[in-house]
matplotlib code that plots the C-alpha trace (Angstrom):
import matplotlib.pyplot as plt

x = [-6.6, -4.3, -3.9, -2.7, -0.2, 1.2, 1.6, 3.4, 5.9, 6.5, 7.3, 9.6, 11.5, 11.9, 13.3, 15.6, 16.9, 17.6, 20.1, 23.7, 24.8, 28.5, 28.5, 28.9, 31.9, 35.3, 36.5, 34.7, 33.3, 35.8, 34.3, 36.4, 34.3, 31.0, 30.3, 27.5, 29.6, 27.5, 27.4, 24.0, 23.6, 20.2, 20.6, 17.1, 13.6, 13.8, 10.8, 11.9, 14.1, 16.8, 16.8, 17.2, 20.1, 21.8, 21.3, 22.8, 26.0, 26.3, 25.8, 28.6, 30.8, 30.1, 30.7, 34.1, 35.0, 34.3, 36.5, 39.3, 39.0, 38.1, 35.9, 36.5, 34.7, 31.9, 31.6, 31.4, 28.6, 26.7, 27.1, 25.7, 29.1, 29.0, 26.2, 26.5, 25.9, 28.7, 31.2, 30.2, 30.3, 33.8, 35.1, 33.6, 35.0, 38.4, 39.2, 40.0, 43.6, 42.6, 39.5, 41.6, 43.6, 40.5, 37.9, 39.5, 40.7, 38.4, 37.8, 40.0, 43.2, 46.2, 49.5, 52.8, 53.5, 50.3, 50.7, 54.2, 53.1, 50.4, 52.6, 55.3, 52.8, 52.5, 56.4, 58.4, 62.0, 65.2, 63.3, 61.1, 64.0, 65.6, 62.3, 61.7, 65.0, 64.4, 61.0, 62.4, 64.9, 61.9, 59.9, 62.9, 63.2, 59.5, 57.8, 55.7, 52.6, 52.7, 49.3, 49.4, 47.8, 48.4, 50.5, 53.4, 55.4, 58.6, 60.2, 59.8, 61.5, 64.3, 65.0, 65.1, 67.6, 69.8, 69.5, 70.8, 73.6, 74.6, 74.7, 77.3, 75.3, 76.3, 74.8, 73.6, 71.7, 70.0, 69.0, 67.7, 65.6, 64.2, 63.2, 61.6, 59.6, 58.5, 57.3, 55.5, 53.6, 52.9, 51.2, 49.4, 48.0, 46.8, 45.2, 43.5, 42.3, 40.7, 38.9, 37.7, 36.1, 34.4, 33.2, 33.4, 35.7, 38.3, 41.8, 44.1, 47.0, 46.3, 50.0, 52.9, 55.6, 58.5, 57.8, 58.8, 61.6, 65.0, 67.4, 70.2, 71.5, 71.6, 73.9, 75.7, 76.1, 79.4, 81.2, 81.4, 84.7, 86.3, 84.9, 86.2, 89.3, 92.4, 93.8, 96.7, 94.4, 92.2, 95.1, 96.5, 93.0, 93.0, 96.6, 96.1, 92.6, 92.1, 91.7, 88.2, 87.2, 89.2, 86.3, 83.7, 85.5, 86.3, 82.5, 81.4, 83.8, 83.7, 79.9, 79.0, 76.9, 75.4, 76.4, 72.9, 72.9, 76.0, 74.7, 71.7, 73.4, 72.6, 74.7, 72.3, 72.8, 76.4, 76.4, 80.1, 81.9, 79.5, 77.4, 75.8, 72.0, 70.4, 66.6, 63.9, 62.5, 59.6, 61.8, 64.0, 64.0, 66.8, 66.9, 64.6, 62.8, 59.3, 59.4, 61.4, 61.5, 65.1, 67.5, 67.3, 69.5, 72.4, 76.0, 78.9, 81.9, 85.3, 87.0, 90.7, 90.2, 87.1, 86.4, 89.5, 88.5, 84.8, 85.9, 88.2, 85.5, 82.8, 85.2, 86.3, 84.0, 80.6, 77.6, 74.8, 72.1, 74.3, 77.0, 79.1, 78.9, 80.5, 83.5, 82.8, 79.1, 78.8, 75.6, 74.6, 76.6, 74.8, 76.0, 77.5, 79.9, 80.8, 81.6, 83.6, 85.7, 86.2, 87.3, 89.9, 91.2, 91.2, 93.3, 95.8, 96.0, 96.3, 92.9, 90.8, 87.6, 84.4, 82.2, 83.7, 86.7, 86.7, 88.3, 86.9, 85.3, 82.5, 81.2, 79.2, 82.5, 83.2, 80.0, 81.2, 84.6, 83.2, 81.2, 84.0, 86.5, 84.2, 83.2, 86.9, 87.4, 84.6, 82.1, 78.5, 76.5, 73.6, 76.0, 77.2, 73.4, 72.7, 75.7, 74.5, 70.9, 69.9, 68.4, 70.4, 69.4, 71.0, 74.2, 74.4, 73.9, 76.8, 79.3, 79.0, 81.6, 84.2, 83.7, 86.8, 86.6, 89.2, 87.0, 89.9, 91.2, 87.6, 87.1, 90.4, 90.3, 86.6, 86.9]
y = [28.0, 25.8, 28.6, 31.0, 28.4, 28.0, 31.6, 32.1, 29.3, 30.9, 34.2, 32.5, 30.7, 34.1, 35.7, 32.9, 33.1, 36.9, 35.9, 35.5, 31.9, 31.7, 27.8, 27.2, 29.6, 28.4, 28.6, 27.0, 29.4, 29.6, 28.4, 30.7, 33.5, 32.0, 29.2, 27.6, 27.1, 29.4, 33.1, 34.3, 38.0, 39.5, 42.2, 43.8, 43.5, 45.0, 46.6, 47.6, 46.2, 48.9, 47.7, 44.0, 45.0, 46.8, 44.1, 41.6, 43.8, 43.9, 40.2, 39.6, 41.9, 39.9, 36.6, 38.0, 38.8, 35.2, 34.0, 36.3, 35.0, 38.4, 36.9, 39.6, 42.0, 39.6, 39.1, 42.9, 43.1, 40.2, 42.0, 45.2, 47.1, 47.6, 47.5, 45.3, 48.6, 50.3, 47.6, 47.5, 51.3, 51.4, 48.7, 50.5, 53.9, 53.0, 49.7, 46.2, 47.2, 50.4, 48.6, 46.1, 48.7, 50.6, 48.0, 44.6, 45.5, 46.2, 49.8, 49.5, 48.7, 50.7, 51.6, 50.3, 53.6, 53.9, 50.2, 50.9, 54.0, 52.2, 49.2, 51.5, 53.0, 49.4, 49.0, 50.0, 50.0, 49.5, 47.0, 49.8, 51.8, 48.8, 47.8, 51.4, 51.7, 48.5, 49.7, 52.8, 50.8, 48.8, 51.7, 53.1, 50.0, 48.9, 52.3, 53.9, 53.7, 50.0, 48.4, 45.9, 43.0, 39.7, 41.3, 41.6, 38.3, 36.7, 37.9, 41.5, 40.7, 38.7, 41.6, 44.1, 41.9, 41.6, 45.5, 45.9, 43.5, 45.6, 48.6, 47.0, 46.8, 44.0, 40.6, 41.2, 44.3, 42.3, 39.7, 42.2, 43.7, 40.4, 39.8, 43.2, 42.8, 39.3, 40.9, 43.6, 41.0, 38.9, 41.8, 42.7, 39.3, 39.0, 42.2, 41.2, 37.9, 39.9, 42.1, 39.4, 37.8, 41.0, 42.4, 39.3, 41.3, 38.9, 39.4, 41.3, 39.0, 35.2, 34.0, 35.3, 36.7, 36.4, 33.6, 30.7, 32.7, 30.9, 32.7, 33.2, 36.0, 34.1, 35.5, 33.1, 34.6, 35.8, 33.3, 34.9, 33.2, 35.3, 38.6, 39.6, 41.5, 40.4, 42.4, 43.7, 44.8, 46.8, 48.4, 49.5, 51.0, 52.9, 54.2, 55.4, 57.0, 60.6, 61.2, 62.1, 58.7, 56.5, 56.5, 55.7, 52.7, 51.6, 52.1, 50.0, 47.1, 47.1, 47.8, 45.5, 48.3, 48.2, 51.3, 52.5, 52.4, 54.3, 57.0, 57.6, 57.9, 61.2, 62.8, 61.7, 58.0, 58.1, 57.6, 57.9, 56.1, 53.1, 52.3, 53.3, 53.1, 51.9, 52.9, 53.3, 56.7, 58.0, 58.6, 55.5, 52.0, 49.4, 46.3, 43.5, 45.9, 45.5, 41.9, 40.0, 42.6, 42.9, 45.7, 48.0, 47.7, 49.1, 48.2, 48.3, 50.4, 48.9, 51.0, 50.5, 50.5, 52.5, 54.9, 57.2, 57.6, 58.5, 61.0, 62.7, 62.7, 64.1, 67.0, 67.9, 66.6, 65.6, 67.4, 69.0, 66.7, 63.7, 62.2, 61.2, 63.5, 63.7, 66.0, 67.2, 68.2, 68.5, 66.5, 62.9, 60.2, 58.1, 54.9, 56.0, 58.8, 56.5, 53.5, 55.7, 57.0, 53.6, 52.3, 55.0, 54.0, 50.4, 50.9, 52.8, 50.0, 47.4, 45.8, 44.5, 46.3, 45.4, 42.2, 41.7, 40.3, 37.0, 38.4, 42.0, 44.0, 46.3, 48.8, 45.9, 43.9, 45.5, 43.9, 40.4, 41.1, 41.6, 38.4, 36.4, 37.3, 36.5, 33.2, 32.1, 33.0, 30.5, 33.2, 31.8, 32.4, 33.9, 36.6, 37.3, 37.6, 40.0, 42.2, 42.4, 42.6, 39.7, 36.3, 33.4, 31.4, 34.1, 34.0, 30.4, 30.1, 32.7, 32.1, 28.6, 27.2, 29.4, 28.0, 26.0, 22.3, 21.2, 19.5, 18.3, 22.0, 23.1, 20.5, 20.8, 24.7, 24.9, 22.0]
z = [36.6, 34.7, 32.0, 34.9, 36.1, 32.7, 32.1, 35.5, 34.7, 31.2, 32.9, 35.4, 32.5, 30.7, 33.8, 34.3, 30.9, 31.4, 34.1, 32.9, 33.9, 34.0, 34.9, 31.1, 30.8, 29.8, 33.4, 36.4, 38.9, 41.8, 45.0, 47.0, 45.7, 45.2, 47.9, 45.7, 42.7, 40.5, 39.5, 38.2, 37.7, 36.8, 34.2, 34.1, 32.3, 28.6, 27.3, 24.0, 21.1, 21.9, 25.6, 24.6, 22.2, 24.9, 27.5, 25.0, 24.8, 28.6, 28.7, 26.1, 28.2, 31.3, 29.7, 28.2, 31.9, 32.9, 30.0, 31.2, 34.7, 36.3, 39.0, 41.5, 39.3, 38.9, 42.7, 43.0, 40.4, 42.1, 45.5, 44.2, 44.5, 40.7, 38.2, 35.0, 33.0, 34.7, 33.9, 30.4, 29.9, 31.5, 29.2, 26.2, 27.3, 28.2, 26.8, 28.3, 29.6, 31.3, 32.5, 34.1, 36.1, 37.2, 38.0, 38.1, 41.6, 44.6, 45.5, 48.7, 46.7, 47.9, 46.3, 47.6, 49.2, 51.2, 52.3, 53.5, 55.4, 57.0, 57.9, 59.4, 61.9, 63.5, 63.9, 67.0, 68.2, 66.0, 64.0, 62.6, 61.5, 59.6, 58.0, 56.9, 55.3, 53.4, 52.4, 50.9, 48.9, 47.7, 46.7, 44.8, 42.7, 41.9, 42.2, 44.7, 42.6, 42.3, 43.7, 46.4, 44.5, 42.8, 40.0, 42.6, 41.9, 43.1, 39.9, 41.2, 44.4, 42.6, 40.2, 43.2, 44.9, 41.7, 41.4, 44.9, 44.2, 41.3, 43.4, 45.3, 48.7, 51.1, 51.2, 54.7, 53.6, 50.8, 53.2, 55.6, 52.9, 51.9, 55.5, 55.8, 52.5, 53.8, 57.0, 54.9, 52.8, 55.7, 57.6, 54.4, 53.8, 57.3, 57.0, 53.7, 55.4, 58.3, 55.9, 53.9, 56.9, 57.9, 54.6, 52.1, 49.8, 48.1, 49.2, 46.8, 47.3, 47.6, 47.3, 49.3, 46.8, 49.2, 51.5, 49.1, 47.4, 47.2, 49.7, 47.4, 49.5, 52.8, 55.3, 57.8, 61.2, 62.3, 64.6, 68.1, 68.7, 66.0, 67.0, 70.3, 70.9, 72.7, 75.6, 73.5, 70.6, 73.0, 74.6, 71.2, 70.2, 73.4, 72.8, 69.2, 69.7, 71.2, 74.9, 74.4, 72.8, 75.4, 77.9, 75.3, 74.0, 77.6, 78.6, 75.6, 76.7, 80.5, 80.7, 77.8, 76.2, 72.7, 70.7, 70.8, 74.6, 74.7, 72.5, 74.6, 78.0, 79.7, 82.5, 85.3, 84.1, 85.1, 89.0, 89.9, 91.4, 91.5, 88.5, 85.1, 84.6, 81.4, 81.4, 79.0, 78.1, 76.2, 73.0, 73.3, 74.8, 75.0, 73.0, 74.3, 76.8, 75.0, 73.9, 76.7, 79.6, 79.6, 78.6, 81.8, 84.6, 86.7, 85.5, 88.0, 87.0, 86.9, 89.4, 88.1, 84.3, 83.8, 86.7, 86.1, 82.4, 83.2, 85.9, 83.4, 80.7, 83.0, 83.9, 80.2, 77.6, 78.9, 77.2, 79.0, 77.5, 76.6, 78.3, 75.3, 72.4, 68.8, 69.0, 65.5, 65.9, 69.6, 69.5, 70.2, 68.4, 65.5, 64.2, 61.0, 62.3, 65.2, 63.0, 60.7, 63.6, 65.1, 61.7, 61.6, 65.1, 64.2, 61.1, 63.1, 65.8, 63.0, 63.9, 61.0, 60.8, 59.1, 58.5, 55.2, 56.8, 58.7, 61.9, 61.4, 64.2, 64.5, 67.4, 68.7, 69.3, 72.6, 74.1, 72.8, 74.1, 77.7, 77.6, 76.0, 78.5, 81.4, 79.8, 79.4, 83.0, 83.9, 85.1, 85.6, 82.3, 84.5, 86.0, 82.3, 81.3, 84.2, 83.2, 79.5, 80.4, 78.2, 78.5, 79.6, 76.5, 74.3, 76.5, 76.5, 72.7, 71.8, 74.6, 76.1, 73.9, 75.5, 79.0, 80.2, 79.5, 82.0, 84.6, 86.6, 87.2, 88.0, 90.6, 92.3, 92.3, 93.8, 96.4]

ax = plt.figure().add_subplot(projection="3d")
ax.plot(x, y, z, "-o")
ax.set_aspect("equal")
plt.show()
């Protein structure tokens, strides 16, 4: 009986010696991957001298992986996703560098292109369009085949921003791209964390490459007080433009429309002579409709300054599908041609155009102009918010500084 016991303990000690123990490696076992603080991998029971030699080579390969810090692969080996022999054969067949490209990442690793495509499916609205454009610029710079893993660093983002600067893109474009990339990596890291909780697979990215990036391309918001038209400037723009475009500029201003809302107006939305309807459809939704529940609404028509222009436009130039159409193409307006046409009219009217100028205007300035004119006339901010189909907080943030400060005149006028 004692002899049997000693023989059993001897076999146990031999089996223990046949396990590769990485606790004595040059790097400590990461507790994030191995909660017990140890990594022991059983290699097998050799029966011949050739098998013992082969297992010794496999053991040496795994110990080299531990010294290199490739704990993700060792975790996959311990979990049974890979066998020690497969890892050793891969290293011997393709070399260390090619091995790192093929095996050092989990099998679910995706390229930047596939990650962006998957991310784009979760986006909606105008934000989706801006983020997709920024992602395409990212793919063109860093490469579509780049893997979404820990090798993606802040230096790559900084280099991409620098290349955008050399291309001559505006600061607001570079800042918008950086915001989009940050949203991409935030979504990816949350996805990786969820997968780690469900499957135990370690995440590909453990440090956000954009979140702690120094914002060298920060864009200060354009001051609202410098971006609304004076009465004389608006009258001059209407004078120099064509008769077909006068109703479009006037609708943008007197209805407080965003350019995208103007582009999507249909003939049935123009209810003359009373109001204009802004409503969500299957292929388009106004800004703020999904997030805040605003954007839709009926806007009264200014009977003296807007109604005659709309009636003339409905008789002569309105399209069958879209009320306002591009006179060149005969189809719905898009941002680029409309901005180019407005720039031409602004130059002819002597009005500075573009964000690069301190007092430059853009197609969105008509909406600011309506709100600014109303605020200067001491109209309630809640009424302005209803006209703009926006939240009271947003209107207060941008236009409250334009309200009259003469309390004595207000008191003596009202009472």
